N, C-alpha and C positions, 0 to 999 in steps of 0.2 A: 546441350543442352535440351531442359527438362519441360515437355508439354502435359496437362496435367486436363483429364477428360474425366468428366466424373460418368460413373455407372451406369445412368441412364441415358445418356447420350453414346454411350457406345453399344450400339443396336446396328451398327453397318453406316449409317446415315454419315460417320465421320472416315468412313474405311480408307475413301481413295487419299484421306491428306497422308496417308504418311507413304503412299506411291508418286503423290503430288512433290512434296518436298525434294528440293536439292542439296540443301545443309544437314546435318548432322542435327538430329531429333532424337531423344527417347520419351516415350507417348507413357507416362504412367493414368491409371486407371482407377478411378477411388468414390467412394460413396460418401456421400457428405452424412447423411444416417449414420456413419460409424466413425463418431467426431472426432477421436483420437488418432486416426490410421489418415483419415482425410486431411488434416491440422498439420502431421509432417511428411504428407503429399504435397498439399502448400506450401510447407519449406522451402523445400528444395524446388518448388516450378516455376521457370524463366514466364512460361507463356501460360493461359487458362481459355479452352474455349467452352463459352456457357451461355446460356439467353438469361439468364439471373445472376445477381449477386445480391441475396440480402446480406442486414445488416449482421446476422451470425455468422458469415462466414470467416474464418481466419486468417489472420494477417498470413500477407503473404510477401517476407522480407525481400525476397529477388526477384519478385514479380514485375515484369516489363511493358505485359499483353494481355489486356481481356480482352480475346476478342469472341464477338456474338457471329454464332452462324446462321442469324437471322438482320432484319433490320433494327425491328420496336426494340427501343431501350426502357420502356416503362418498367420494367421487373429491375431495373440497376438501380441499387443505393449507391449514387453515387459519391455520396458526402462518405462510404465505406470502406471505396475504393483506394487500395493504396496510393499514394500518389506520386509511384515511382512508375504504375501501368497507365500504358495509353489505351483507352478502349477505344475497341471498334468495330464496326460493322458489314455487316453481307448484305448485299441489295441481292439481284442476281431472280431475282422473283417478279420481274415486270412483266415478262415474255408471259407466261404463264397464266398471270391477272391480267394480261391485257385481252387475251384469247379469249378468258373468262368471261369479259364483261361484255366482249363483241358477241361468244355463244348466249347469255343469257338476254341481252337487248335482242337479237334476230327471235330469239324464242319466244321472247315476250310479244315480237310481232307476227311469225308468224304462227306458232302455235303449233308445232310438229308431235306434241306427246296428245295434244284434244285430236286432232289429227287421226292420230293413228290408233286409239282407242275409238274413237267410230268406227275407221274402218275394219277393227279385230270385231267391234257390230253387225258388219257390211253395210255401213251408214255412211253414203255419202256427205258427210258434215261438211260444210264447207269449201266445198267443189264446186265448176263451174254451174251445176245444174239444182243446186240448195246452198242455203247458207249461207253466212255472211264471207263477205270478201278478208281475205287475211291485211297486215299491214307490212308498211317495208319499213325501212331504216333511210331511205334517201330522202333529204330533205328534211332528215330531224334535229331538235334541236337538243345535246348534249353538255350540260352544265359539269362542269368536274370543281369539287370543293376537295382544296387541297392538290394544286397544280403543280406536281413533285416529276419523279422519276416514272410512277404509275401510270400518272394522268396524260403523261407526254406519250408513254408508249401506247396506250387506250386511242388517245388525239389522230397517234398515226392512221391505226386502225379504222379508226371510225372515219377520220377523213377520205379514206379509199374507198369509203360507202356510198362518201357522200352528206357526209352528215357537218352539220353548224356546228362546231364544238367554243364554247368558251367558259373561262376560269375565275375561279377566286382564289387568291393563296396570301397570306402572312407575308408573304416577300412581293408582291403586285409587279408587275412589268408591262413591256407591249406586247409580250405576248412568243409566240414562232412561226414558221409554215404552218405548226396546224392548229393552234389556238391564237385567234386574233388579237385578244387584248387579255392580261389575267388582273381582274378587280383587286382592291383590298377585300378584307373580310367584311369592312364596315358595308359593302356593296352586294352581300350575300344574296341579302332578298330578291333586291333588284335582276340578280342574273338568276336566280332559281323560277323566278317569275316567269322569263320567258324558255324554261328548258320542257320540255318531252321527257328526260329521264335526265337523273341525277344521279352522279357517282361521288362517294365521300371515299375522297384517299388520304382521311387525316390521320399525320399519328396520334399517340395520344399524351396528352400532357394536362396540366394543369388549365390552360386557356383554350385546350378545344373539346372537354370531358361535356358532353352535352351542347354544344352549339349549335349542333342541328336540332332544334327543337321544336313548340305548337307556333312559333311565330314563325318559321321557316316553312312548313307546312301548312300555313296558313297563305303562304307566298308563292306557293305551287298549284301549277295548272291542278285542276279534279282530273287529267288523264296522267298526269309526271308520276313517272318511278322511280324510285330511290335504288340504288346497287348500293350496300356497304360493305366494300372489301377493307375497309382504312382499321380500324378498331371500335368491336361495339358502342365503348360508353360515348364516342363521338356525338352517338345522334340518341336524344335523349329516349329511351325504352318505352316511357310510359306514352309520351308523348307519339313512336311512330305505331305503335299499338292500333290507340287510338282515334291517328289518323286513316290506317287501314281498315279499322274493323268497322269505322263509320264512313269508309269511301269518303272522305275529303282528299284522297290523291288515287292515283293507278292501283298503285301497290307497288310494292318493295320485293326485291332482289337480295337475303339476306346471307353473308358468309361469316362476316365474323360476329361474336354474340358477344352476352353480358355475364355466363356463368358458364364454365367449362369443369371437365371429368376430371380428378386428377388422375398426374400420369405417374403409375406404379409399375411402370418398365415391363408388365406383359404386353403379350400381340391380343388380347383378348375385344372385342367392340367392347366401346364403354356405353352405358346407357346411362341418360343425364341430361334433364333438362336444361336449354340453353336459354331458357329463361323464366322469368316470373310470370309470364304472359302466356296465354294461351295459341302463339303466334302458327301452330300448326294446326287450328281449327280454321284458319283464314283460307279462303281460294283465293284469293288477290295475292300472296305473300307464295314466293318460291327461296326454299331454306337448302344452305348447303352447309356443312361442316369443316367451315374455314378452310375447305378444301382449294378456293379458288389457284392457289401457288402452287400446290404440291403436286406437281409434275414430274417424269419421271428422269428428265433430263435437270431439275433445280440442283439434289446434291452436288453431281459431279459440278455444275459448274461452283456454287458455292466454295467447292472444297480447295478449289483452282485457287478463288479469291482469299480462302484461311493459309493456306499453303505458301501463296504469296507473300502475305503477311508472314506468315514465317520466316521465310528466307530474308526478305527484307530488316526484320529485323536481328535474326544471326549477323547479316551484313552490315550494320548498320546503317540499314539506308531508310529514307522517309517512306513510312508506314501510309496503306490505303485506306479511306473511308473511317479516316479519325473522327470522332464523338468528341472525346476529352481527352490534351496530349496530356502526356506526361510530366507532373510539375519538373522533378529532378531525377535523377537517375538515383538509383539504389547505394548508398555509402559505399557499401563495399560486396563483390562480388566472387566467390569464390570459384577456383577452375571447375568446369561441369564433370559431374563424377561419372 
């Protein structure tokens, strides 16, 4: 069977897949920019690994699996994915993101960077000798907007720190051992009003775009901090900037953004503004480059999931993490060449 990987993704991140599969797969690498060659590769592909599926992609008459190497499906044009193909995603990012969120909250409360900068100037700022006392996480309340896989992993760790966790979701429920209750999205502002930290962990679609906006910031406590690790546009860009600039909230930790540099396949560090607003000028904003999940172990964990799905497809077994199931099988499958 044949697996198609886009040339831009053939940078080592997917290298473990070939080692991890236990069934026979021939890996093809092709560049979508080379239309004819990519179309020929798509004609032969039984599976494709890609985080995006634009309407311009050529048809895949044999295609049975579109495997995302990540979680987000907002770059998949489902209407043009062949109906013979199941669309599956891969998670495994929850661990890194959860550790990032706890690290961000700890840094916000304790302020190691500020104390380090002061000590380098021989100033004992924030010590028992002078300066303010730093905060702690014990007894603080974390509100999770979008209580799913990421929210649960964060809640487990926050619970260990003695934090109270409350949540809202499009699928409300009684909660679990780490989050006592998960309310519906219609109760979001009521939940936000109780929080010291607000974690935005929503996927992006038409219902979530800009859902955390001016009304939400108006409901938050003046010292509350927003942490966005979901998708940037789930938080209204202008409203967030204004809330931080005017100090209507305590500040923000932003890891997912509004504009991204183009991927050109090089290893050069891109220089590109993440927003049309100057968040970098605000001292109550901590900015990171969509790095919360990007740990050393992530690629291996995700490649295990990808390899498992390829093996399941080859053996005719149910697939993992199905976002959209195939509607019917290819009309004819030639023997794999």
